[in-house]
C-alpha positions, 0 to 999 in steps of 0.5 A: 465507545464499544470495543468494535468501534474502538478497535476499528478506529485504532486500525483506521488510525494506524493505517492512516499513519502507515499511509503517511509512512509510505509517502514520507520519503517522497516528501522529505528526501529533498530536505535530507539531501540538503541537510545531510548531503546524501544522494546514493546513500538514500538507497540504504534507507529503502533497502533496510526498510524493505528488509524490515518490512519482509521480516515483520510480515513473516513474523506477524502473519503467524501470530494469533495474539495482537496484544501486546504485539500491535501496540508495541509495534506502534510504539516502535514505529513512533520511536523510529520517527522520533529517532529520525527527528533527532538524527545528527547524521543520516546514519541514524535515519538508516538505522531507524529504517530497519525498525520502521520497516519491521513495525510497518510489516506487523501493523500492515498484517494485524491492522488489516486483519483486525478490521476483517475480524471485527466486521466479518459480514462486511469485510470487503467494504470495511477493508476498502474503507481502511485502505481509503484511510491509508490513502488519505495518510499518503495524501497528507504526508507532503502537506505535513512536511510543507506546514512544519519543518521536517523534524517537527513533522516527524515529532508530530507523527511519533506522538500520533503513533503513541496515541494510536498505541494507547487506542489499540491496547488490549486488541483482540486476538486473530480469529483465523490463523493456523500459525503454520505454512500451508503449501496447498493453501498458498498454491490455491491463493497464488493467482490472486497473490500474483494479481495483487503484486501486478496491481501494485506494480501497475499502480506504482509504475503509472504513478512514477512514470506518467509525468515523464510520459506526459512531459515527452508528449509536450504536456506541462509539468504542472498539469502532470502534477495535478493529474497525479494528485487526481489519480491518488484522490480517485483511488481513495474515492473508489475504495469508498464508493465501489467496494459495496458493489464489489463485495457482491461477487469479489473475484468476478467483479475485480476481474471486470474492474481490471478490464476497465483499467485495461481499456483506460491504459489502452486509450493512454497509448494515444497521445491526445488521450494520455491525460486520461490516465487518472481514470485507471484509478477508479478501477484500481481502488478496491483491488487490495482491500477486496483481495485481502478480505477474500484471502483472509476469509478463504485461506486464513490470515497467515496466507495474507503475508503473501500479499505483502511479499508480492506488493513489496516486489511489485512496488519496487521492481515495477517502477525500476523496470521502466527505467530501462525504457529508452524512449518515454513515448514507449512507456504506455505500452509497459503500463498496458502490458502490466494491466493485461497481466493483471487481468489475466491473473484475476481471470486465473483467480476466478477459474481457480476459485471455481475448483475449490 
């Protein structure tokens, strides 16, 4: 295996494992609640993980050297999983969350960045494939926890991170990073960074609240669950199939995709068409990978940190705001509003790109 293939495989493996990490809480929270008797205390896990993530992103986006940063971060995340697997109390899991979040931030920046550096001519396509690996990891988390006791599943993931650390040992340094904050670049990239945050807010809100909306309309919970699985599957397939077309004119075609998602969510407002919401995933799929590729190539790796800040805000604030909606039948209007703001942000990004 040559170096390009080896480190591409390492990046894909790490992103698959990060997908597992993101989907792990949803799969394991019932087990933690039953074993440790926790409920509200779970908020500490998410808060510390978010804090660690932001710190990890801030540090990693300024680092040119990936060796030994990348493999050591993989080992740290594996160690966090092992600590949780051995936890005699929930406080151990909370402590591990901060370590896991910081390592997650480093791996997010550097694994995506390494794919872009290794494939500069096919950056959009390869980064969308990398994010498809992330999606497959997210799909796999519930299956793993169902197949094994949660502690055993966590040990398996810890071992996988250790193997990934070996695979990415000696990773090449970043090709595009200044190591310093550049206000001019950040302002130029702002419309696209905002679009990424709005995309994640729309994607995660639709994932979290679509079932509530369907149930309020009288659809079965079983159907809602099947449609949600289809939603995540379509996002992954879209990243694999649509990315090559998007690569021809990234921002312009992302704008077209956002209009497609807007049309789907406009249809979802009407109760008979509500089960069509998974079709929005076809248009959502390439947004993150394509945006990362564009920001990395035009503004530099350090500016990609802004994507992870906006995604962190969007993934938490988006679903949280929908909790304020009193009548579930009004939920699709929120989805539609977010999709409209996403389309407007991408339009601004296109206009801004013509001035640079």
